[in-house]
N, C-alpha and C positions, 0 to 999 in steps of 0.2 A: 853307421851314417843313417841308414834307413830307420832303424829303431829309435834314434834321437830325434830325427825329423818328424817321425810320426807320434812322437811323445808317448811311446809305450815302454819306455824304461828311463830311470834315472841312473847316472853312473854310480850313485851310493846305494842303489837297491842291492840286496844280498841274493845270492845263488849258491846252492849247495851242488858240488860236483862230486859224485860217488865213483867216477872213472868212465862212466858210460851214460848213454840215454837209450831208451827203447823206443823205437819208433815203428808202428806197424809190424811189430815182432823182430824187427832187425835191431841188433845190439851195435849200437854205434859207440865207438871208444874214444876216449881221450887219449892223447900222446902220453900222458902220465898215467899208467895203468891204475894207480891206487885214486886217482882223482886229486884234485885241488882242495877238496873239502869246502867250508864256508868261505866265499870271497864276494866282493863287490863286483859290479859290472865293469868297473874300470880295471880291476884285477883279472876279470874274465879275458878282457884284451890284452892285458900286459902279460898273462900267462899263456895266451893262445889256446884257451881251453875250449875244445870243441863242443862239448855239451852245453856250455854257456852260450855258444854262437847258435848252436840248434834252438835253445830257448829264445833268443832274440829273434831269430828267424821265424819261429812259431807266433811269437807276438805280433810281428809285422804281417805275416800271413803270406800263403803261398803266392796268392796273385799279385800283391803288392810287392813282394819280395823280388818277383820277375820284373815288374814295372820299373823298379829302381835299378835292376841290372841292366835293363835296356836303357834307361835314362842316363846311365853312366856310360853308355857307348858300346857295351859289349853286345855282340852279335850283329855288328854292322862295321863297315870300314870307317876308319876315322876321317878319311878325307885328306891325309898327309901327303898324297902323291907318291908314297913309296911304291914302287913297281912290284906288282904280285902281292900286295897286302891282302890278307885273308880277313874274313868276317869273324872268325873263331867258331866255335861250337857251343850251342846252348840247348837245352832239352826242348823238345816238341812239346806243346801244351798238353797233348794227350798222353805223353810220357812222363810228365812232371807231377809225380804223386808225393805223398808225405815224406818218403825215404829220400826221394832225389831232392825235394826241397830242403831237407834237413842237411844232407851233405853238400848241397849248393851254399847253404848258410855259413859253413866253415870253409868254403873255398875249394871244394873238391868235386864240384858238379858241373864245372863249365871249363872250356877250354879257350884262352884268351891270348892274344899276341902282345909282345912287349910294349908296342906302341899304345895299345889299348890299355893297358895297366899303367903306363906313365900318364896317359891322358886322364884316366879316371881317378888317380891319386891326386893330381893336380887339381881337378874340379873339387875334390873332397876337402882340400886344404886352402884353396884360393878364394874362399868366399862362396862357393858353391857353384861356380861357373864352368860348364863344359866348354872347352876351346877346341876349334880345329887346329890340330897340331901341324907344324910345318918344319921341314929339315933345313931348308936353305932360306937364310933371312933375305938376302938380295944378291943379284947378280948385276955386276957393273960392266960397262963398256970399257975399252981401252981409253976413251976420253973422259972417263969418270962419271959419265950419265948412267943412271939406272936403267937396265934393261928389264928388270923384274924386281918387285919388292913386295914382300908379304906384310901384312898388317894383322895383328890379333884379330880372330873372328870368334864371337860367341856363337855356341850352336844352341845352348839352352842353358837355363838355371836348373841346377839338380837339387841344390840344397839352400836352406837359408844361410845368411851370414853367420848367424847365431850358432847353427849346428855345425858350420864349418869350423867356427873357432873352437867349438868342443872337440871336434875331431882332431884338430892340431895339437890341442893340449893332451888327448889320449895318446896320440901317436908319439909325442915327446916322452909321455911317461913310460911307453914301451920300451924305449930307449934308456931313459934315466932309471927305471925301476924293474923293468920286465924282461922279457926273453930276447929283447933286442940289445941288452946291455954292452955286447962286445963291439957295438958301433958307437957308444958314448965316447965324447971327446970334451975335455974340460974346456969351457970358454965357447962352446958351440951350441947352438940350439939345433939338435937332430931329432927327427921323428922317424918312425919306421914301423913296420909290422913283419914278425916272422911268419913262416908258413912252410907246410909240407908237401904241398900239392905239386 
């Protein structure tokens, strides 16, 4: 999402995956030991290619990458009202070097809660709007009058509608053509993204 929004990549651009990326002397491997070889960045996402995501993160840049992570709501409570909700765990700025940025780019550098993940993916596909999630829609009194009613509340615009539309297409392609194929169902539009973190 960040790489598309920052216009540092086109989904048709090519990337060569030899099975790993070297970052500051650390060998960060793809789950496919021999690598995916030549692929487009759409295929990078479809194949869940770690070196490809490292390249995307490097193109976005360490600071901007962390800005997007925070913009999507990671590292803060969602405001859902769930008792005991955690903020998740992000690297401190002084501990967020090139290797940490690289692992974060493919999803293994942060710890997030399920409600944060749902909120973030919703923003990625709903036109780029990060909404405050809620669990209870409304509570009615016995006489039918509403005691409590939640309305959708926009926290912030994270992505443009154009980028969000691209992300929707990419996630559908992951299920139709990529590593999420087992979720495919004829006649339904399903998007997804596999992960190992």
